[in-house]
C-alpha positions as CSV (number, residue, x, y, z in Angstrom):
1,M,5.3,-25.6,-32.5
2,S,8.2,-26.4,-29.9
3,E,7.9,-23.2,-27.7
4,I,4.0,-23.6,-27.2
5,L,4.8,-27.7,-25.8
6,A,8.1,-26.2,-23.7
7,N,6.2,-22.9,-22.7
8,E,2.4,-25.8,-21.8
9,S,5.4,-28.4,-20.6
10,A,6.5,-25.5,-18.1
11,R,2.7,-24.9,-16.9
12,A,2.5,-28.2,-16.6
13,A,5.1,-28.3,-13.9
14,F,4.3,-25.5,-12.2
15,T,0.5,-26.8,-11.9
16,A,1.8,-30.1,-10.6
17,L,4.7,-28.4,-8.1
18,S,1.7,-25.9,-6.9
19,E,-1.1,-28.8,-6.6
20,A,1.6,-31.1,-4.5
21,V,2.0,-28.4,-2.1
22,A,-1.7,-27.4,-1.4
23,N,-2.2,-31.4,-0.8
24,G,0.4,-31.1,1.4
25,N,2.6,-34.2,-0.1
26,I,6.5,-33.0,0.6
27,P,8.0,-35.9,-1.7
28,G,6.0,-35.0,-5.0
29,A,6.2,-31.2,-4.5
30,V,10.2,-31.6,-3.0
31,A,10.7,-33.6,-7.2
32,E,8.6,-31.0,-8.1
33,T,10.7,-28.4,-7.8
34,R,13.9,-29.9,-8.1
35,R,12.5,-31.1,-11.9
36,L,12.3,-27.3,-12.1
37,V,15.4,-25.6,-11.2
38,D,17.2,-28.8,-12.8
39,G,15.1,-26.9,-15.6
40,G,16.4,-24.3,-15.1
41,A,13.6,-22.3,-13.8
42,A,14.3,-19.2,-12.3
43,V,13.7,-18.9,-8.5
44,S,11.3,-16.4,-8.8
45,G,9.6,-18.1,-11.4
46,I,8.4,-20.9,-9.3
47,L,7.6,-19.1,-6.3
48,D,5.4,-17.1,-7.9
49,L,4.1,-19.5,-10.6
50,G,3.6,-22.8,-8.3
51,L,4.7,-21.6,-4.3
52,V,2.8,-18.8,-4.2
53,P,-0.4,-19.5,-5.7
54,A,-0.8,-23.0,-3.5
55,M,0.0,-21.2,-0.7
56,D,-2.7,-18.1,-1.7
57,K,-5.1,-21.2,-2.3
58,V,-5.1,-22.8,1.0
59,G,-4.8,-19.6,2.6
60,A,-8.3,-19.1,1.1
61,K,-9.8,-22.6,1.6
62,F,-8.6,-22.0,5.3
63,A,-10.8,-19.2,5.3
64,A,-13.9,-20.6,3.8
65,G,-13.6,-23.6,6.6
66,E,-12.9,-26.1,4.1
67,I,-9.4,-27.1,5.0
68,F,-8.4,-26.8,8.9
69,I,-5.3,-26.0,11.1
70,P,-3.8,-29.7,10.5
71,Q,-3.8,-29.7,6.2
72,M,-2.8,-26.4,6.4
73,L,0.6,-26.7,8.7
74,L,1.2,-30.3,6.2
75,S,1.3,-28.1,3.2
76,A,3.1,-24.5,4.8
77,K,5.6,-27.7,5.9
78,T,5.6,-28.9,2.4
79,M,6.1,-25.0,1.2
80,Q,8.7,-25.0,3.3
81,E,10.6,-28.0,2.0
82,C,10.4,-26.5,-1.4
83,M,12.2,-23.5,-0.2
84,K,14.9,-25.4,1.3
85,V,15.9,-26.5,-2.4
86,L,15.5,-22.9,-3.5
87,E,18.0,-21.7,-0.5
88,P,21.4,-22.4,-2.2
89,L,19.9,-20.4,-4.9
90,F,18.5,-17.5,-2.7
91,K,22.5,-16.6,-2.5
92,K,22.9,-15.7,-6.2
93,G,20.8,-13.1,-5.8
94,D,18.4,-14.9,-7.5
95,K,15.1,-14.1,-4.4
96,T,12.4,-11.0,-5.2
97,T,10.6,-10.2,-1.4
98,K,7.0,-8.5,-1.6
99,G,7.8,-6.6,2.1
100,K,9.9,-7.9,4.7
101,V,7.2,-8.6,8.4
102,L,8.9,-9.0,11.6
103,I,6.4,-11.5,13.8
104,G,5.9,-12.6,17.5
105,T,4.4,-13.8,20.3
106,V,4.2,-10.7,22.9
107,Q,5.4,-10.3,25.8
108,G,5.2,-12.6,28.8
109,D,3.1,-15.6,26.3
110,L,4.5,-19.0,25.4
111,H,2.4,-19.7,22.7
112,D,3.6,-20.3,18.9
113,I,1.2,-22.2,16.8
114,G,-0.9,-19.2,15.6
115,K,2.6,-17.3,15.4
116,N,3.7,-19.7,13.6
117,L,1.2,-20.7,11.2
118,V,1.1,-16.6,10.0
119,A,4.9,-16.2,9.9
120,V,4.7,-19.2,6.7
121,M,2.0,-18.1,5.5
122,L,3.2,-15.4,4.8
123,E,6.8,-16.7,3.9
124,G,4.6,-18.7,1.3
125,A,3.2,-14.8,-0.5
126,G,6.3,-14.3,-1.2
127,F,7.3,-11.8,2.1
128,T,9.9,-12.5,4.1
129,V,9.8,-13.1,8.0
130,T,12.1,-12.2,10.5
131,D,10.1,-14.5,13.6
132,L,11.3,-13.0,17.0
133,G,9.2,-16.1,18.9
134,V,7.3,-15.9,21.8
135,D,7.7,-13.8,25.3
136,V,9.5,-11.1,23.1
137,S,9.0,-7.7,24.8
138,P,8.2,-4.2,23.4
139,E,11.7,-3.1,23.5
140,K,13.0,-6.4,21.6
141,F,10.5,-5.7,19.0
142,V,11.9,-2.1,19.4
143,Q,15.5,-3.2,18.8
144,K,14.8,-5.5,15.5
145,A,12.5,-3.1,14.4
146,S,15.6,-0.7,14.0
147,E,17.8,-3.2,12.5
148,V,15.6,-4.9,9.9
149,E,13.2,-1.9,9.1
150,P,10.2,-3.7,8.3
151,D,7.1,-2.7,6.9
152,I,4.7,-4.5,9.2
153,I,5.2,-5.7,12.6
154,A,2.6,-8.6,13.6
155,M,1.8,-9.4,16.7
156,S,0.3,-12.4,18.9
157,A,-1.7,-13.3,21.9
158,L,-3.5,-16.2,23.5
159,L,-3.7,-14.5,26.6
160,S,-5.9,-12.2,27.7
161,T,-3.8,-11.6,30.3
162,T,-0.8,-10.9,27.8
163,M,-3.3,-8.3,25.4
164,P,-2.0,-5.6,26.9
165,A,1.9,-6.1,25.9
166,M,0.9,-5.1,22.6
167,S,-0.6,-1.3,23.6
168,K,3.2,-1.2,25.7
169,T,4.3,-2.5,22.5
170,I,2.5,0.0,20.1
171,K,3.6,3.6,23.0
172,A,7.2,2.3,22.3
173,L,7.1,1.9,18.6
174,Q,5.9,5.6,18.6
175,D,8.4,6.9,22.0
176,A,11.0,5.4,19.1
177,G,10.2,6.8,16.4
178,L,9.0,3.6,14.2
179,K,5.4,4.2,14.3
180,D,4.2,6.5,11.7
181,K,6.8,4.0,8.9
182,I,6.2,0.7,10.0
183,K,2.0,-1.0,9.9
184,V,1.6,-3.1,13.1
185,M,-0.9,-5.9,13.4
186,I,-2.0,-8.0,15.9
187,G,-3.8,-11.0,16.3
188,G,-5.0,-14.4,18.0
189,A,-7.7,-15.9,20.5
190,P,-9.0,-13.8,22.7
191,V,-7.9,-10.1,20.0
192,T,-10.8,-8.3,19.2
193,E,-10.8,-5.6,16.0
194,K,-12.2,-2.9,18.4
195,F,-9.3,-4.1,20.3
196,A,-6.9,-3.1,17.9
197,G,-8.5,0.4,17.0
198,E,-8.3,1.1,20.8
199,I,-4.5,0.0,21.1
200,N,-4.3,2.2,18.2
201,A,-2.9,-1.3,15.3
202,D,-3.2,-0.4,11.7
203,L,-4.3,-4.3,11.0
204,F,-6.3,-7.0,12.8
205,A,-6.2,-10.8,11.6
206,P,-8.3,-13.2,13.3
207,D,-6.7,-16.0,11.6
208,A,-3.1,-17.3,9.3
209,G,-5.5,-16.2,6.3
210,A,-6.5,-13.3,6.9
211,A,-3.3,-12.2,7.6
212,V,-2.2,-12.6,4.1
213,I,-4.8,-10.6,3.4
214,K,-4.4,-7.7,5.8
215,V,-0.6,-7.8,4.3
216,K,-1.5,-7.5,0.7
217,E,-4.0,-4.7,1.4
218,A,-2.5,-3.0,3.7
219,L,0.9,-2.2,0.9
220,N,-1.5,-2.4,-1.4
221,L,-0.4,-5.9,-3.3
222,A,-4.0,-7.1,-3.4
């Protein structure tokens, strides 16, 4: 009987954490995270049963038009604050990852809101994300890809004038012998699925929620 009660209590705690993150309740989510850590919950459990389901729910709501970017960003910020509580435990080897993603806004483009949102959503879904920032040259994508060996490279462009940099980056990856080892995903306001096909990108994501789904599908995690 005590084990059943303990399991119910644990489920309630994970549910409370998930709801707090989905609602953008930073103090509540951080408190629930600390409560779970103090109670001996594994980091993997906090991620898989609390944080990841919350961000999956947020992504689904965003894709369905039920919430908008401000709410999504608040949930993402809430998740990040919870991750800060867990970070010291990661160094003890309690961190698992579903895959590695290298992300950046392409050369000539300084916009980062969409790119940041995708990065946070992927982190919330359990992926390890290396963010190169904005105005990232093809050479820098190639150099970092050689270092971190990501499963996915995600490129963003908000200006149509910077979209050719996506093609140049894919060509640079091909020349470096990396394209066959790494899937490339592109997105951004002017970017289309047709353009993705034209430049030999593997994946196209119209928004952050779709980006997570596409990455999961590409890595057979969906």
